[in-house]
C-alpha positions as CSV (number, residue, x, y, z in Angstrom):
1,M,0.1,-0.3,0.3
2,I,1.3,3.4,-1.2
3,Q,1.2,6.2,1.5
4,D,-0.8,9.4,0.5
5,T,2.6,11.4,1.5
6,S,4.3,9.6,-0.8
7,L,1.9,10.0,-3.8
8,H,2.1,13.5,-2.5
9,A,6.1,13.9,-3.1
10,Y,5.6,11.8,-6.2
11,A,2.9,14.3,-7.5
12,L,5.3,17.2,-6.4
13,A,8.5,15.9,-7.9
14,T,6.7,14.9,-11.3
15,Q,4.6,18.0,-12.0
16,N,6.8,19.5,-14.2
17,L,7.8,16.6,-16.6
18,G,6.7,16.3,-19.8
19,K,4.7,13.2,-21.1
20,K,7.6,11.5,-22.1
21,Q,9.7,11.8,-19.0
22,K,6.9,11.0,-16.7
23,E,6.6,7.4,-18.7
24,V,10.6,6.9,-18.6
25,L,10.3,7.2,-15.0
26,D,7.5,5.2,-14.8
27,A,9.1,2.5,-16.5
28,L,12.0,2.4,-14.6
29,R,10.1,2.5,-11.3
30,F,8.3,-0.9,-13.2
31,F,12.1,-1.8,-14.2
32,P,14.5,-0.6,-12.3
33,D,18.3,-1.3,-13.4
34,A,17.4,-0.9,-16.8
35,T,19.5,0.2,-19.7
36,N,18.8,2.6,-22.3
37,R,18.1,0.2,-25.1
38,E,16.1,-2.0,-22.3
39,L,13.9,1.0,-22.1
40,K,13.5,1.4,-25.7
41,E,12.3,-2.1,-26.5
42,Y,9.9,-2.2,-23.5
43,L,8.4,1.1,-24.6
44,H,8.7,0.5,-28.0
45,W,10.7,3.6,-28.8
46,E,13.4,4.6,-30.8
47,I,16.4,5.4,-28.9
48,N,17.1,9.1,-29.8
49,S,13.7,9.5,-27.7
50,I,15.2,7.3,-24.8
51,T,18.7,8.4,-24.3
52,P,17.6,12.6,-23.9
53,R,14.9,11.5,-21.2
54,V,17.0,9.6,-19.3
55,G,19.4,12.5,-19.7
56,E,16.8,15.0,-18.5
57,L,15.8,13.1,-15.5
58,R,19.2,12.5,-14.6
59,E,19.9,16.2,-14.3
60,Q,16.4,16.8,-12.0
61,G,17.9,14.1,-10.0
62,L,14.9,11.6,-10.7
63,V,17.0,8.7,-12.5
64,L,20.5,7.7,-10.8
65,D,23.0,5.4,-12.0
66,A,22.7,1.8,-11.1
67,G,26.2,0.4,-12.2
68,I,27.5,-1.0,-15.2
69,R,26.2,-4.2,-16.5
70,Q,25.8,-6.6,-19.6
71,C,22.6,-5.2,-21.6
72,K,20.4,-8.2,-22.1
73,I,19.1,-6.9,-25.2
74,T,23.0,-5.9,-26.8
75,G,25.2,-8.2,-25.1
76,K,27.5,-5.0,-24.3
77,R,28.3,-3.8,-21.0
78,V,26.5,-0.4,-20.6
79,H,25.1,1.8,-17.8
80,A,21.9,1.0,-16.3
81,W,19.4,3.3,-14.7
82,K,17.1,2.8,-11.7
83,A,14.5,5.8,-10.6
84,K,15.4,7.9,-6.8
85,Y,13.2,6.1,-4.7
86,P,11.7,7.8,-2.7
87,V,11.1,10.8,-5.2
88,L,10.9,13.8,-3.1
89,P,11.0,17.7,-3.8
90,P,14.1,19.5,-3.6
91,A,14.7,20.1,0.2
92,F,15.0,24.7,-0.8
93,E,13.0,26.1,-3.0
94,T,14.6,27.8,-6.2
95,E,14.0,31.4,-7.0
96,V,12.3,30.5,-9.8
97,E,9.8,28.1,-7.9
98,K,9.5,31.1,-5.1
99,L,8.8,33.4,-7.7
100,K,6.1,31.1,-9.6
101,V,4.4,31.1,-5.6
102,E,4.6,34.9,-5.2
103,T,3.3,34.8,-8.7
104,N,0.3,33.0,-8.3
105,Q,-0.3,34.3,-4.5
106,S,-0.7,37.8,-6.0
107,A,-2.7,36.6,-9.1
108,L,-5.4,35.1,-6.6
109,G,-5.3,37.7,-4.9
110,I,-3.5,36.2,-1.4
């Protein structure tokens, strides 16, 4: 059973992700320790759609390197990826996030 707080943290951390980013992140939650080529086979996408999404998710801290292992598809030794768990929002708001909150509050008259 998933706690409400876990669902809330997941929603906060993924609210600004694109559709394809969410699909890759969800695939890594279902298949942790997957390589780019394994994700390609699972999602039935082109590799040039997988690799950038994994990179973007890594930059956001939502995907971590799971180490180097032999890929089940290619047989080559490559990096595998895993979704960060639990997904938590940043500990501190960035200036952009603060500005968004202030703008939303002023628009609402708060």
